[in-house]
LUMROVO-730973 format. One record per residue: residue number from 1; residue in three letters; x, y, z of N, C-alpha, C in turn. Coordinates in Angstrom, 3 decimals, decimal comma. Layout:
 seq type     n.px     n.py     n.pz    ca.px    ca.py    ca.pz     c.px     c.py     c.pz
 NUM  ALA        X        Y        Z        X        Y        Z        X        Y        Z
...
END
This chain:
 seq type     n.px     n.py     n.pz    ca.px    ca.py    ca.pz     c.px     c.py     c.pz
   1  MET    0,848   -1,187    0,000    0,000    0,000    0,000    0,885    1,239    0,000
   2  ASP    0,605    2,151   -0,890    1,331    3,401   -0,987    0,426    4,509   -0,480
   3  ILE    0,804    5,158    0,626   -0,025    6,232    1,161    0,732    7,548    1,084
   4  GLN    0,001    8,607    0,897    0,559    9,945    0,788   -0,085   10,853    1,829
   5  PRO    0,646   11,862    2,310    0,052   12,792    3,276   -1,164   13,496    2,688
   6  ILE   -2,165   13,687    3,523   -3,334   14,450    3,106   -3,292   15,871    3,649
   7  ALA   -2,391   16,113    4,618   -2,330   17,419    5,267   -1,002   17,553    5,996
   8  HIS   -0,780   18,709    6,579    0,350   18,908    7,486   -0,122   19,810    8,620
   9  ILE    0,619   19,793    9,715    0,222   20,601   10,861    1,092   21,842   10,954
  10  CYS    0,502   22,920   11,384    1,220   24,165   11,661    1,197   24,357   13,177
  11  SER    2,353   24,217   13,824    2,430   24,316   15,281    3,530   25,289   15,673
  12  ASP    3,705   25,487   16,972    4,704   26,426   17,479    6,068   25,796   17,671
  13  PHE    6,225   24,525   17,284    7,488   23,821   17,504    8,222   23,608   16,189
  14  SER    9,310   24,345   15,999   10,121   24,169   14,792   11,184   23,094   14,985
  15  GLU   11,371   22,627   16,230   12,315   21,570   16,559   11,626   20,548   17,450
  16  LYS   12,225   19,347   17,554   11,630   18,297   18,389   11,726   18,614   19,874
  17  PHE   12,814   19,293   20,275   13,011   19,578   21,695   11,889   20,456   22,231
  18  GLY   11,291   20,021   23,319   10,228   20,803   23,958    8,825   20,324   23,641
  19  ILE    8,663   19,515   22,617    7,327   19,029   22,269    6,813   18,132   23,395
  20  PRO    5,589   18,309   23,855    5,048   17,427   24,904    5,197   15,962   24,518
  21  ARG    5,395   15,113   25,522    5,690   13,710   25,253    4,472   12,925   24,789
  22  GLN    3,291   13,450   25,039    2,062   12,825   24,553    1,072   13,925   24,217
  23  SER    0,123   13,612   23,384   -0,926   14,591   23,079   -1,824   14,781   24,294
  24  GLY   -2,404   15,959   24,396   -3,341   16,252   25,470   -2,709   16,685   26,780
  25  LEU   -1,378   16,620   26,895   -0,736   17,016   28,140   -0,749   18,525   28,328
  26  VAL   -0,701   19,264   27,217   -0,711   20,727   27,276   -1,870   21,216   26,406
  27  GLU   -3,035   21,336   27,011   -4,231   21,742   26,278   -4,151   23,191   25,811
  28  GLU   -3,243   23,978   26,403   -3,120   25,386   26,008   -2,504   25,548   24,618
  29  LEU   -1,878   24,507   24,120   -1,260   24,573   22,794   -2,319   24,541   21,703
  30  SER   -2,204   25,452   20,769   -3,123   25,494   19,629   -2,328   25,283   18,344
  31  ALA   -2,910   24,551   17,414   -2,258   24,290   16,131   -3,337   24,188   15,060
  32  THR   -2,928   24,220   13,806   -3,882   24,098   12,705   -3,456   22,979   11,774
  33  VAL   -4,436   22,308   11,211   -4,205   21,248   10,233   -4,622   21,790    8,873
  34  VAL   -3,659   21,865    7,962   -3,886   22,414    6,617   -3,794   21,266    5,616
  35  PHE   -4,801   21,158    4,785   -4,906   20,009    3,870   -4,283   20,296    2,510
  36  GLN   -3,865   19,207    1,859   -3,356   19,298    0,502   -4,482   19,748   -0,428
  37  PRO   -4,138   20,432   -1,516   -5,174   20,940   -2,421   -6,184   19,893   -2,868
  38  GLU   -5,730   18,659   -3,128   -6,650   17,631   -3,621   -7,579   17,090   -2,542
  39  HIS   -7,367   17,505   -1,285   -8,205   17,018   -0,194   -8,988   18,157    0,480
  40  ARG   -9,220   19,227   -0,245   -9,888   20,392    0,326  -11,367   20,486   -0,034
  41  ASP  -11,930   19,418   -0,495  -13,360   19,403   -0,805  -14,151   19,529    0,506
  42  PRO  -14,930   20,593    0,685  -15,656   20,793    1,945  -16,565   19,631    2,316
  43  SER  -17,051   18,894    1,337  -17,949   17,789    1,643  -17,240   16,681    2,432
  44  ALA  -15,900   16,603    2,336  -15,149   15,578    3,072  -15,147   15,852    4,576
  45  PHE  -15,537   17,063    4,976  -15,516   17,459    6,387  -16,916   17,587    6,969
  46  ARG  -17,922   17,259    6,187  -19,308   17,410    6,627  -19,583   16,540    7,853
  47  GLY  -20,007   17,149    8,942  -20,317   16,426   10,172  -19,185   16,388   11,175
  48  LEU  -17,978   16,767   10,769  -16,836   16,686   11,672  -16,977   17,641   12,852
  49  GLU  -17,658   18,752   12,633  -17,793   19,751   13,702  -18,587   19,232   14,891
  50  GLY  -19,259   18,101   14,736  -20,036   17,532   15,833  -19,213   16,753   16,835
  51  PHE  -17,917   16,590   16,562  -17,039   15,830   17,456  -16,141   16,779   18,235
  52  SER  -15,941   16,471   19,510  -15,085   17,324   20,341  -13,612   16,988   20,178
  53  HIS  -13,297   15,738   19,816  -11,915   15,293   19,677  -11,760   14,476   18,393
  54  ILE  -10,532   14,474   17,878  -10,228   13,692   16,682   -8,879   12,998   16,858
  55  TRP   -8,685   11,945   16,079   -7,389   11,269   16,000   -6,629   11,805   14,789
  56  LEU   -5,351   12,088   14,979   -4,468   12,419   13,872   -3,487   11,264   13,690
  57  ILE   -3,401   10,754   12,481   -2,438    9,705   12,142   -1,345   10,372   11,316
  58  TRP   -0,113   10,301   11,796    0,945   11,123   11,207    2,271   10,376   11,162
  59  GLU    3,273   11,026   10,590    4,584   10,394   10,426    5,632   11,096   11,286
  60  PHE    6,482   10,289   11,930    7,666   10,830   12,587    8,662   11,202   11,489
  61  SER    8,412   12,294   10,820    9,158   12,632    9,611   10,611   12,988    9,887
  62  LYS   10,945   13,352   11,122   12,324   13,680   11,478   13,012   12,512   12,185
  63  ALA   12,402   11,340   12,151   12,995   10,173   12,816   13,109    8,994   11,855
  64  ARG   13,256    9,295   10,579   13,354    8,220    9,605   14,701    7,523    9,694
  65  ARG   14,675    6,192    9,616   15,886    5,383    9,604   15,726    4,270    8,579
  66  GLU   16,846    3,880    7,981   16,789    2,797    7,004   16,513    1,460    7,684
  67  LYS   17,012    1,288    8,906   16,812    0,043    9,635   16,114    0,331   10,952
  68  TRP   15,395   -0,659   11,438   14,732   -0,506   12,727   15,280   -1,552   13,691
  69  SER   15,125   -1,289   14,975   15,614   -2,198   16,007   14,420   -2,792   16,750
  70  PRO   14,457   -4,076   17,076   13,345   -4,690   17,801   13,241   -4,206   19,246
  71  THR   14,314   -3,605   19,768   14,261   -3,070   21,124   14,711   -1,611   21,126
  72  VAL   14,208   -0,849   22,085   14,552    0,564   22,231   14,762    0,855   23,716
  73  ARG   15,311    2,035   23,998   15,544    2,457   25,376   14,597    3,599   25,707
  74  PRO   13,443    3,330   26,311   12,490    4,395   26,605   13,081    5,431   27,555
  75  PRO   13,031    6,723   27,211   13,506    7,768   28,126   12,787    7,715   29,469
  76  ARG   11,525    7,281   29,442   10,733    7,195   30,673   11,408    6,309   31,725
  77  LEU   12,202    5,329   31,250   12,883    4,403   32,152   14,355    4,776   32,328
  78  GLY   14,675    6,028   32,014   16,040    6,506   32,217   16,984    6,231   31,070
  79  GLY   16,497    5,607   29,996   17,349    5,308   28,855   18,312    4,168   29,090
  80  ASN   18,126    3,418   30,180   19,057    2,343   30,514   18,468    0,950   30,332
  81  ARG   17,180    0,856   30,174   16,521   -0,441   30,087   15,905   -0,617   28,694
  82  ARG   16,111   -1,761   28,111   15,574   -2,023   26,777   14,220   -2,728   26,868
  83  LEU   13,294   -2,251   26,013   11,994   -2,892   25,874   11,722   -3,107   24,394
  84  GLY   10,767   -3,974   24,107   10,387   -4,190   22,717    9,778   -2,938   22,118
  85  VAL   10,126   -2,658   20,890    9,645   -1,428   20,254    8,114   -1,366   20,230
  86  PHE    7,455   -2,530   20,139    5,993   -2,529   20,096    5,371   -2,343   21,474
  87  ALA    6,204   -2,320   22,510    5,726   -2,027   23,863    5,958   -0,568   24,218
  88  THR    6,368    0,242   23,238    6,651    1,655   23,460    6,019    2,494   22,357
  89  ARG    6,138    3,794   22,520    5,708    4,726   21,476    6,906    5,379   20,808
  90  SER    8,023    4,689   20,833    9,231    5,191   20,202    8,974    5,515   18,727
  91  PRO    9,573    6,599   18,227    9,420    6,908   16,796   10,222    5,977   15,902
  92  PHE   11,170    5,251   16,475   12,052    4,406   15,665   11,452    3,016   15,531
  93  ARG   10,463    2,911   14,636    9,690    1,688   14,446    9,764    1,257   12,984
  94  PRO    9,293    0,052   12,667    9,309   -0,374   11,262    8,615    0,624   10,335
  95  ASN    7,476    1,116   10,776    6,789    2,195   10,064    6,647    3,357   11,050
  96  PRO    7,338    4,471   10,820    7,367    5,563   11,803    6,061    6,361   11,844
  97  ILE    4,998    5,704   12,301    3,667    6,302   12,337    3,317    6,699   13,764
  98  GLY    2,776    7,894   13,932    2,327    8,378   15,226    0,817    8,501   15,263
  99  LEU    0,259    8,476   16,462   -1,185    8,579   16,663   -1,433    9,552   17,809
 100  SER   -2,203   10,594   17,566   -2,461   11,604   18,584   -3,943   11,932   18,655
 101  CYS   -4,449   11,994   19,885   -5,816   12,444   20,121   -5,762   13,917   20,501
 102  VAL   -6,444   14,771   19,761   -6,436   16,212   20,014   -7,869   16,730   20,098
 103  ARG   -8,016   17,861   20,764   -9,333   18,480   20,870   -9,590   19,327   19,635
 104  LEU  -10,742   19,153   19,039  -11,111   19,913   17,847  -11,788   21,210   18,268
 105  LEU  -11,122   22,323   18,016  -11,655   23,626   18,410  -12,550   24,237   17,344
 106  GLU  -12,175   24,016   16,080  -12,917   24,692   15,012  -12,658   24,019   13,673
 107  VAL  -13,681   23,988   12,857  -13,552   23,632   11,446  -13,951   24,878   10,669
 108  ARG  -13,002   25,509   10,022  -13,307   26,762    9,337  -12,927   26,680    7,866
 109  GLN  -13,554   27,521    7,085  -13,298   27,567    5,656  -12,413   28,770    5,357
 110  ASP  -11,198   28,499    4,937  -10,265   29,567    4,590  -10,332   29,830    3,086
 111  ARG  -10,320   31,093    2,712  -10,470   31,445    1,297   -9,355   30,845    0,441
 112  ALA   -8,137   30,814    0,966   -7,006   30,310    0,183   -6,708   28,840    0,447
 113  LEU   -6,945   28,372    1,682   -6,515   27,029    2,073   -7,642   26,013    2,158
 114  GLY   -8,875   26,461    1,962   -9,994   25,542    2,074  -10,282   25,215    3,526
 115  PRO  -10,836   24,036    3,821  -11,138   23,668    5,206   -9,855   23,552    6,035
 116  VAL   -9,849   24,213    7,185   -8,714   24,187    8,101   -9,226   23,788    9,480
 117  LEU   -8,521   22,876   10,142   -8,897   22,438   11,480   -8,006   23,121   12,509
 118  THR   -8,618   23,708   13,518   -7,873   24,239   14,658   -8,008   23,240   15,795
 119  VAL   -6,875   22,822   16,338   -6,882   21,773   17,359   -6,086   22,223   18,579
 120  ALA   -6,331   21,580   19,709   -5,619   21,880   20,947   -4,963   20,614   21,476
 121  GLY   -3,786   20,795   22,091   -3,118   19,670   22,739   -2,283   18,797   21,832
 122  ALA   -1,936   19,273   20,641   -1,158   18,441   19,709    0,298   18,338   20,146
 123  ASP    0,899   17,185   19,914    2,305   16,930   20,249    3,113   16,737   18,974
 124  LEU    2,925   17,613   18,005    3,541   17,467   16,685    4,387   18,691   16,351
 125  MET    5,493   18,427   15,672    6,365   19,489   15,204    5,752   20,167   13,981
 126  ASP    6,050   21,428   13,799    5,547   22,175   12,667    5,933   21,494   11,354
 127  GLY    4,969   21,345   10,465    5,223   20,728    9,165    5,056   19,226    9,130
 128  THR    4,742   18,601   10,260    4,583   17,143   10,296    3,498   16,687    9,324
 129  PRO    3,797   15,715    8,455    2,776   15,216    7,528    1,726   14,384    8,245
 130  ILE    0,483   14,589    7,855   -0,649   13,865    8,437   -1,265   12,988    7,361
 131  TYR   -1,517   11,717    7,714   -2,011   10,751    6,743   -3,508   10,502    6,854
 132  ASP   -4,088   10,799    8,000   -5,531   10,599    8,120   -6,048   11,345    9,346
 133  VAL   -7,330   11,631    9,313   -8,053   12,255   10,427   -9,277   11,399   10,687
 134  LYS   -9,479   11,007   11,933  -10,636   10,184   12,286  -11,299   10,752   13,525
 135  PRO  -12,617   10,693   13,626  -13,292   11,176   14,833  -13,020   10,280   16,024
 136  TYR  -12,911   10,873   17,179  -12,754   10,150   18,438  -14,133    9,758   18,940
 137  LEU  -14,323    8,471   19,213  -15,609    7,957   19,669  -15,499    7,566   21,137
 138  PRO  -16,096    8,322   22,053  -15,934    8,046   23,485  -16,321    6,625   23,883
 139  TYR  -17,391    6,081   23,327  -17,839    4,755   23,759  -16,880    3,656   23,336
 140  ALA  -16,103    3,895   22,285  -15,187    2,866   21,788  -13,730    3,170   22,119
 141  ASP  -13,369    4,450   22,133  -11,966    4,820   22,279  -11,535    5,055   23,723
 142  CYS  -12,486    5,187   24,636  -12,148    5,392   26,046  -12,350    4,087   26,809
 143  ARG  -11,292    3,548   27,360  -11,349    2,282   28,087  -10,846    2,517   29,518
 144  PRO  -11,719    2,853   30,454  -11,300    3,155   31,835  -10,571    1,995   32,508
 145  GLU  -10,832    0,769   32,074  -10,214   -0,385   32,725   -8,825   -0,710   32,159
 146  ALA   -8,363    0,065   31,191   -7,091   -0,240   30,535   -5,919   -0,136   31,505
 147  VAL   -4,901   -0,982   31,277   -3,681   -0,991   32,071   -2,562   -0,365   31,243
 148  GLY   -1,822    0,564   31,838   -0,835    1,337   31,085    0,600    0,871   31,178
 149  GLY    0,827   -0,355   31,653    2,194   -0,880   31,691    3,137    0,035   32,455
 150  PHE    4,367    0,204   31,919    5,369    1,014   32,615    5,072    2,511   32,533
 151  ALA    4,102    2,908   31,706    3,764    4,328   31,556    2,327    4,587   31,991
 152  ALA    1,921    3,943   33,072    0,528    4,049   33,506    0,152    5,447   33,966
 153  GLN    1,126    6,208   34,470    0,857    7,547   34,981    1,778    8,553   34,297
 154  PRO    1,325    9,815   34,180    2,227   10,844   33,642    3,457   10,972   34,523
 155  LYS    4,507   11,554   33,962    5,763   11,702   34,683    5,653   12,782   35,758
 156  GLY    5,562   12,372   37,009    5,672   13,269   38,152    4,797   14,503   38,100
 157  ALA    5,019   15,405   39,040    4,281   16,659   39,112    4,934   17,698   38,212
 158  ASP    4,161   18,700   37,836    4,693   19,779   37,018    5,759   20,553   37,790
 159  LEU    6,720   21,097   37,025    7,714   21,973   37,622    7,088   23,327   37,946
 160  ARG    7,666   24,026   38,908    7,291   25,411   39,175    8,087   26,283   38,212
 161  VAL    7,403   27,101   37,442    8,062   27,904   36,414    8,183   29,348   36,878
 162  ASP    9,404   29,863   36,836    9,680   31,256   37,171   10,143   31,957   35,905
 163  CYS    9,276   32,798   35,360    9,626   33,560   34,154    9,483   35,040   34,475
 164  PRO   10,580   35,777   34,575   10,515   37,202   34,889    9,556   37,939   33,956
 165  ALA    8,854   38,911   34,497    7,824   39,626   33,740    8,384   40,282   32,482
 166  ASP    9,627   40,797   32,550   10,185   41,468   31,380   10,470   40,492   30,247
 167  LEU   10,781   39,248   30,611   10,992   38,232   29,574    9,659   37,736   29,019
 168  LEU    8,704   37,501   29,895    7,398   37,023   29,438    6,735   38,036   28,522
 169  ALA    7,026   39,312   28,717    6,447   40,365   27,879    6,920   40,262   26,433
 170  LEU    8,017   39,536   26,193    8,522   39,361   24,834    7,728   38,315   24,057
 171  VAL    6,907   37,557   24,754    6,108   36,497   24,136    4,737   37,057   23,784
 172  PRO    4,234   36,797   22,575    2,873   37,246   22,249    1,885   36,795   23,312
 173  GLU    0,985   37,661   23,677    0,091   37,386   24,794   -0,665   36,079   24,640
 174  GLU   -1,091   35,779   23,415   -1,887   34,575   23,187   -1,049   33,296   23,267
 175  LYS    0,289   33,438   23,344    1,182   32,274   23,412    1,734   32,040   24,816
 176  ARG    1,518   32,953   25,731    2,185   32,881   27,040    1,730   31,679   27,857
 177  ALA    0,439   31,448   27,943   -0,060   30,330   28,751    0,468   29,008   28,219
 178  ALA    0,515   28,868   26,904    1,007   27,624   26,312    2,491   27,430   26,610
 179  LEU    3,280   28,501   26,495    4,709   28,391   26,770    4,950   27,971   28,217
 180  LEU    4,278   28,615   29,155    4,471   28,282   30,563    4,045   26,842   30,855
 181  ALA    2,983   26,392   30,204    2,518   25,019   30,411    3,509   24,012   29,833
 182  VAL    4,101   24,320   28,688    5,105   23,439   28,090    6,327   23,345   28,999
 183  LEU    6,777   24,476   29,524    7,932   24,474   30,413    7,646   23,695   31,695
 184  ALA    6,432   23,807   32,200    6,066   23,095   33,428    6,143   21,581   33,250
 185  GLN    6,001   21,111   32,002    6,085   19,681   31,733    7,520   19,153   31,768
 186  ASP    8,495   20,058   31,902    9,917   19,707   31,925   10,377   19,172   30,572
 187  PRO   10,767   20,068   29,654   11,143   19,638   28,301   12,452   18,869   28,238
 188  ARG   13,240   18,864   29,285   14,539   18,186   29,243   14,379   16,689   28,964
 189  PRO   15,385   16,076   28,352   15,384   14,606   28,279   15,225   14,034   29,680
 190  GLN   14,429   13,001   29,824   14,058   12,524   31,149   15,225   11,956   31,937
 191  TYR   16,313   11,637   31,267   17,464   11,079   31,968   18,513   12,151   32,280
 192  GLN   18,220   13,435   32,022   19,162   14,498   32,317   18,693   15,298   33,528
 193  ASP   19,629   15,595   34,434   19,316   16,394   35,611   20,572   17,139   36,044
 194  ASP   20,981   18,102   35,231   22,177   18,897   35,495   21,746   20,302   35,875
 195  PRO   21,803   20,672   37,155   21,317   21,996   37,581   22,141   23,151   37,034
 196  GLU   23,328   22,878   36,501   24,176   23,949   35,964   23,906   24,213   34,480
 197  ARG   23,224   23,309   33,843   23,057   23,407   32,386   21,954   24,387   31,998
 198  ILE   22,220   25,155   30,954   21,219   26,044   30,371   20,693   25,380   29,103
 199  TYR   19,392   25,187   29,042   18,754   24,559   27,887   18,115   25,627   26,997
 200  GLY   18,050   25,343   25,721   17,409   26,252   24,772   16,304   25,546   24,018
 201  MET   15,167   26,210   23,881   14,014   25,624   23,212   13,411   26,625   22,230
 202  ALA   13,168   26,187   21,012   12,500   27,025   20,024   10,991   26,919   20,208
 203  PHE   10,328   28,060   20,325    8,876   28,057   20,513    8,280   29,316   19,903
 204  ALA    7,346   29,133   18,974    6,611   30,244   18,352    7,550   31,309   17,791
 205  GLY    8,634   30,878   17,177    9,571   31,815   16,577   10,534   32,450   17,558
 206  LEU   10,519   32,017   18,807   11,391   32,554   19,841   12,383   31,491   20,294
 207  GLU   13,502   31,936   20,864   14,454   31,046   21,505   14,326   31,263   23,009
 208  VAL   13,905   30,219   23,714   13,664   30,300   25,151   14,741   29,502   25,864
 209  LYS   15,476   30,148   26,754   16,529   29,474   27,503   16,108   29,360   28,969
 210  PHE   16,421   28,220   29,575   15,986   27,987   30,940   16,947   27,062   31,673
 211  GLN   16,806   27,053   32,982   17,624   26,233   33,866   16,701   25,571   34,874
 212  VAL   17,001   24,335   35,254   16,161   23,602   36,205   17,002   23,202   37,408
 213  VAL   16,535   23,620   38,565   17,164   23,229   39,822   16,076   22,625   40,698
 214  GLY   16,198   21,351   40,997   15,165   20,682   41,778   13,855   20,666   41,014
 215  GLU   12,811   21,174   41,633   11,492   21,208   41,011   11,156   22,594   40,473
 216  ARG   12,166   23,437   40,301   11,943   24,803   39,847   12,656   25,058   38,523
 217  LEU   11,916   25,540   37,540   12,469   25,918   36,240   12,490   27,442   36,154
 218  THR   13,643   27,992   35,825   13,786   29,441   35,714   14,135   29,815   34,285
 219  VAL   13,344   30,681   33,680   13,625   31,182   32,337   14,713   32,231   32,466
 220  THR   15,806   32,056   31,718   16,951   32,966   31,831   17,046   33,944   30,662
 221  GLU   16,443   33,585   29,529   16,542   34,465   28,364   15,467   34,098   27,358
 222  ILE   14,914   35,099   26,694   13,996   34,892   25,571   14,415   35,878   24,474
 223  SER   14,656   35,346   23,289   15,082   36,212   22,179   14,390   35,782   20,902
END
C-alpha cells in the first residue's frame, strides 16, 4: 500500500526539543491542520464539527531510519533499560507512524486554504505530515479499565516555572499560557538532571533558555 500525506500541521514547535511527550498534556497549545489541495473538498468534512476530539495519524518525519531495532531504550525508564519497540511509542519503528488524540476547536473555511482544522493539545512538530483524520468515539476509544504498563501515569508533578515579567512580555500574549505550560512539563530529556546546564528551546519563533534546579524551572533568556 502506498499512502501519501493528506495534510500537514502548523504548530509552534520548529524543533523536536520541547514538544510534549504525549498529546493532550498541554491543552493550552493550539495548532492548525492544513490540507493538501486535492483534499480540500468541503464535503469531506461534513459532520466533523459535531465531534469534540479527533485522531491524527501522522509520520515521525524527522525520525526516519533505514533500519529498525526490535528493542529501544524508553527515556521514561532513564534510557538504561531495553523494551520491545511494540511495547513503546518510540518513533524508531518499522513504520514511523504516530497517533495523537487532540481536541477539535474549530472547522473553518479559509479562502485560500480551504477547510482548516484548529486543534488543541497536539504533540507534533511544525510541518509534520498527516495521513488521516478520524473522529474520536468516546464509547469505543475510552477504556477506563485499561492498564498502562510502565507508563501508567504521567511523569511526576509539574515543575514550578519562574519567568521574569520582562521576559514574558517578549512572548505574544496569546502564546504565554502555552509556553508556561510546556515548560512546566519539563522539556529536558528525562534522563538528564544537570542543575548547571542552560537549555534552549525554540517556541513560536522565539528562543527560550531555561535552567532547572530541583522542582523549579527558571527562564533565563527569551530572544
